C-alpha positions as CSV (number, residue, x, y, z in Angstrom):
1,S,96.6,110.6,80.6
2,V,96.4,111.5,84.3
3,V,98.6,109.7,86.8
4,R,97.7,110.0,90.4
5,R,99.8,108.6,93.2
6,W,98.2,107.2,96.3
7,T,100.0,105.3,99.1
8,P,97.7,102.8,100.8
9,P,97.7,102.5,104.6
10,P,100.0,99.8,106.1
11,D,97.0,97.5,106.8
12,A,95.8,97.6,103.2
13,A,96.2,93.9,102.9
14,D,92.6,93.8,104.3
15,P,90.4,94.7,101.3
16,E,87.9,96.5,103.4
17,V,90.6,98.8,104.8
18,F,92.0,99.3,101.2
19,I,88.7,100.3,99.6
20,D,87.6,102.5,102.6
21,A,90.9,104.4,102.5
22,F,90.9,104.7,98.7
23,L,87.3,106.0,98.6
24,A,88.2,108.6,101.3
25,W,91.2,109.7,99.3
26,A,89.2,110.0,96.1
27,R,86.5,112.0,98.0
28,E,89.1,114.4,99.3
29,R,90.3,115.0,95.7
30,G,86.7,115.6,94.5
31,D,86.6,112.4,92.4
32,G,83.4,110.4,92.2
33,K,80.1,111.7,93.5
34,Q,77.8,111.4,96.5
35,G,74.7,109.2,96.0
36,E,71.2,109.9,97.2
37,D,72.0,107.6,100.1
38,G,74.8,109.9,101.3
39,L,77.6,107.4,100.4
40,W,80.5,108.3,98.1
41,Y,80.7,106.4,94.8
42,L,83.4,106.0,92.2
43,P,82.7,104.5,88.7
44,V,85.5,102.0,89.1
45,A,86.2,98.5,90.3
46,F,89.5,96.9,91.5
47,L,91.0,93.5,91.7
48,H,92.8,93.3,95.0
49,L,95.2,90.6,95.8
50,A,97.0,90.5,99.1
51,R,98.4,87.6,101.1
52,G,97.0,85.1,98.6
53,R,93.4,86.4,99.0
54,L,91.7,87.8,95.9
55,S,88.9,90.3,96.2
56,I,86.8,92.4,93.9
57,L,86.3,95.9,95.2
58,S,83.6,98.1,93.8
59,G,83.4,101.9,93.7
60,D,80.6,101.8,96.2
61,G,82.8,100.1,98.8
62,A,81.5,96.6,98.4
63,V,84.0,93.7,98.8
64,L,83.3,90.5,96.9
65,V,85.2,87.3,97.1
66,P,85.3,85.3,93.8
67,E,84.5,81.6,93.8
68,R,87.8,80.8,91.9
69,R,91.4,81.8,92.5
70,Y,91.2,84.3,89.5
71,A,88.7,87.0,88.4
72,A,88.1,89.6,85.8
73,I,86.0,92.7,85.7
74,G,84.6,95.0,83.0
75,A,83.2,94.7,79.5
76,G,85.7,92.1,78.4
77,E,85.3,90.0,81.6
78,A,83.9,86.9,79.7
79,Y,86.9,86.8,77.3
80,A,89.4,87.4,80.0
81,L,87.9,84.7,82.2
82,G,88.1,82.2,79.4
83,V,91.8,82.8,79.0
84,L,92.4,82.7,82.7
85,W,90.5,79.4,83.1
86,R,92.6,77.9,80.3
87,S,96.0,79.2,81.5
88,Y,95.5,78.9,85.3
89,G,98.4,76.9,86.7
90,I,100.1,76.6,83.4
91,E,101.4,80.2,82.7
92,R,103.0,82.6,85.2
93,P,100.3,84.7,86.7
94,A,101.5,88.0,85.1
95,S,101.7,86.3,81.7
96,A,98.2,84.8,82.1
97,V,96.8,88.2,83.0
98,E,98.5,89.9,80.1
99,S,97.0,87.3,77.7
100,A,93.6,87.7,79.3
101,V,93.6,91.5,78.8
102,E,94.8,91.1,75.2
103,A,92.0,88.7,74.4
104,A,89.4,91.1,75.9
105,I,90.7,94.0,73.8
106,E,90.8,91.8,70.7
107,H,87.3,90.4,70.9
108,C,85.2,92.9,72.9
109,P,84.3,96.1,71.0
110,E,83.9,98.0,74.3
111,C,87.5,97.2,75.3
112,G,90.5,99.0,73.9
113,G,93.4,101.2,74.7
114,R,96.6,100.3,76.2
115,A,96.8,97.7,79.0
116,V,99.5,97.7,81.6
117,V,100.0,94.7,83.9
118,V,102.1,95.2,87.0
119,E,103.5,92.2,88.7
120,V,104.5,92.8,92.4
121,V,107.1,90.4,93.6
122,N,107.9,90.2,97.3
123,G,111.5,89.9,98.5
């Protein structure tokens, strides 16, 4: 596996700043590709949580705000959302996310591999 390290800018709590900076970094590295419209695209999506605000960031720079306080992306999204809906407010967030990813891997044939959940705790 390839591990790449990237340090987001200080104002990366703003999801638009985060995705713009990340796409610029990826472009400098030669990752992704330029579309016919001249924009840089990456075949990825991110869940971005900062200051209690959840956003879905796509590889084309779009920033979406989910209707609920939780979200999932990818092929196993429906399975993960079911677990998150059931466990929201009951389990610790990191535990709920881990259960959601495990459910997606177990029930969705397109999901697999190793999942790593990182819980960031402030102060």
